[in-house]
C-alpha positions in Angstrom: -83.6 55.5 240.1 -80.5 54.9 242.0 -77.0 55.9 241.3 -74.6 54.5 238.7 -71.5 52.6 240.0 -68.3 52.4 238.0 -66.0 49.5 238.9 -62.6 50.1 237.4 -60.0 47.4 236.8 -56.3 47.3 236.3 -56.3 49.5 233.1 -57.6 52.4 235.2 -55.6 52.0 238.4 -54.4 55.5 239.3 -56.0 57.0 236.2 -57.7 60.4 236.5 -61.3 59.7 235.8 -64.1 62.2 235.3 -66.0 63.3 238.3 -69.8 63.3 238.6 -72.8 61.8 240.3 -71.6 58.3 240.2 -69.8 56.0 242.6 -66.4 54.8 241.6 -64.8 51.6 243.0 -61.4 50.3 242.3 -61.6 46.6 242.5 -57.9 46.0 243.0 -57.8 48.5 245.9 -57.5 52.3 246.2 -54.2 52.4 248.0 -50.7 51.6 246.8 -51.0 47.9 247.7 -52.4 46.0 244.7 -55.0 43.3 245.6 -54.5 40.2 243.5 -57.6 39.0 241.6 -58.2 35.9 243.6 -58.1 37.9 246.9 -60.6 40.6 245.9 -63.6 40.7 248.3 -66.4 40.9 245.7 -69.1 40.6 248.4 -67.8 43.6 250.3 -67.2 45.6 247.1 -70.7 45.1 245.8 -72.3 45.7 249.2 -70.5 49.0 249.4 -72.0 50.0 246.1 -75.5 49.0 247.2 -75.1 50.9 250.5 -74.1 53.9 248.5 -77.4 53.9 246.8 -76.3 52.3 243.5 -78.7 50.2 241.5 -76.6 49.5 238.3 -72.9 48.8 237.7 -70.7 49.5 234.7 -67.7 47.2 235.2 -64.5 47.6 233.2 -62.2 44.6 232.9 -58.8 43.9 231.4 -58.9 40.8 229.3 -57.0 38.7 226.8 -58.4 38.0 223.4 -59.0 34.4 222.6 -59.3 34.9 218.9 -56.9 36.8 216.5 -59.6 39.2 215.5 -60.1 40.3 219.1 -56.8 42.0 219.4 -55.5 44.8 221.7 -57.8 47.8 221.8 -61.0 45.8 221.2 -63.9 46.5 223.5 -66.3 43.6 224.2 -69.6 43.7 226.1 -70.1 40.0 227.0 -73.5 38.4 227.4 -72.5 35.3 229.1 -69.6 33.8 231.1 -67.9 30.6 232.2 -66.5 30.4 235.7 -66.5 26.7 236.5 -63.6 26.8 239.0 -64.5 30.2 240.6 -64.7 30.4 244.4 -68.3 29.6 245.6 -69.3 33.2 246.5 -72.8 34.4 247.3 -74.4 37.5 248.6 -77.5 35.6 249.8 -78.3 33.0 252.5 -80.3 29.8 252.4 -82.3 28.7 249.4 -82.2 32.2 248.0 -78.6 31.6 247.0 -79.8 29.1 244.3 -80.2 31.8 241.7 -79.8 31.9 237.9 -76.9 34.3 237.3 -76.1 36.5 234.2 -75.5 39.9 232.8 -78.5 42.2 232.8 -79.7 42.3 229.1 -81.5 45.6 229.2 -78.7 47.4 231.0 -76.1 45.8 228.6 -78.0 47.3 225.7 -77.9 50.8 227.3 -74.2 50.5 227.9 -73.4 49.5 224.3 -75.6 52.3 223.0 -74.0 54.9 225.2 -70.5 54.0 223.9 -71.8 54.3 220.4 -73.7 57.6 221.0 -70.7 59.5 222.4 -68.5 58.5 219.5 -66.4 56.1 221.6 -67.1 53.2 219.2 -69.6 50.5 220.2 -68.1 47.6 222.0 -68.6 44.2 220.3 -72.1 43.3 221.4 -72.1 39.8 222.9 -69.4 37.3 223.7 -68.5 34.7 226.3 -66.1 35.7 229.2 -64.1 32.9 230.7 -62.9 33.6 234.2 -59.7 31.9 235.3 -58.6 31.8 238.9 -55.2 33.5 238.4 -53.1 35.1 239.5 -50.9 33.4 236.9 -51.6 33.6 233.3 -52.6 30.6 231.2 -50.4 28.2 229.2 -50.9 27.9 225.4 -52.5 24.5 225.9 -55.0 25.8 228.4 -55.8 28.7 226.0 -56.4 26.3 223.1 -58.9 24.5 225.3 -60.6 27.6 226.6 -60.8 29.3 223.1 -63.2 26.5 222.0 -65.8 27.9 224.4 -65.2 31.6 225.0 -64.1 34.9 223.4 -62.1 36.7 226.1 -60.5 35.7 229.3 -60.0 37.5 232.6 -60.0 36.9 236.4 -62.8 38.9 238.0 -65.9 39.8 236.0 -67.9 36.6 236.4 -67.6 36.5 240.2 -68.4 40.2 240.5 -71.4 39.8 238.2 -72.8 37.0 240.4 -72.6 39.0 243.6 -74.0 42.1 242.0 -77.0 40.1 240.9 -77.4 38.6 244.4 -77.7 42.1 245.8 -80.1 43.4 243.2 -77.7 45.4 241.1 -78.0 45.5 237.3 -74.5 44.6 236.0 -72.9 44.9 232.6 -69.2 44.8 231.7 -67.1 46.3 229.1 -64.0 44.1 228.6 -60.9 45.8 227.2 -58.5 43.5 225.3 -55.0 44.4 226.4 -53.3 41.5 224.6 -53.9 38.3 222.7 -54.0 35.4 225.1 -50.9 33.2 225.4 -50.6 31.2 222.2 -53.2 33.1 220.2 -50.6 35.4 218.7 -47.6 34.6 216.5 -45.2 34.9 219.4 -45.1 34.0 223.1 -47.0 36.4 225.3 -44.8 38.5 227.7 -45.8 40.6 230.7 -44.2 43.6 229.0 -46.5 43.2 226.0 -49.5 43.0 228.3 -48.5 46.2 230.1 -47.9 48.1 226.9 -51.4 47.2 225.7 -52.9 48.2 229.0 -51.1 51.6 228.9 -52.4 52.3 225.4 -55.9 51.3 226.4 -55.9 53.6 229.4 -56.1 56.7 227.3 -58.9 55.2 225.1 -60.9 54.3 228.2 -60.6 57.7 229.9 -61.6 59.5 226.8 -64.6 57.2 226.3 -65.7 57.5 229.9 -65.8 61.3 229.7 -68.9 61.0 227.6 -70.3 57.6 228.6 -70.5 58.2 232.3 -72.7 61.3 232.1 -74.9 59.6 229.5 -75.5 56.6 231.8 -75.9 58.5 235.1 
């Protein structure tokens, strides 16, 4: 069996994560310069993990909840995604690029079970992730349309999943709801609200990962 890869998102940027026999990758960059979602090189990131001997990826993503019951602090492990306007990325050449994408169902089940077993609380099992292009957030009208078809919204997980699958990496994501999407709550979303939710979730994630990572590695 190969190594575990942890791909951390905005919620864990600069956070002190547990050390162990797993590869950590910060998708928005390791240095002070923050890489915007639409400028992330997913192909290079996933190739780096494959080259490091990884065969499975636990990805963490910051998302907005598209339903009132999916409020800040909720963890969701999606089983499908919509990314209709994503950049046409591929890690393959020729006809091999015509591949059916998706999250790895067996690996997803292990991830959900690991969170439950260490007492971190099982993520909501199943849901649809909608990937927007960013970097701006969405208008209330856009969210009303999107919420008919998905449960959470972010800017990176779908593209990352596609490339991971292209390269033979089993991929599952735990999406952490930092805020209700714009228009879902009873007041207009602000960046300050989003950042407060992200900061609260950082401690929850770090605590959960201290048990989850050893269990999955």
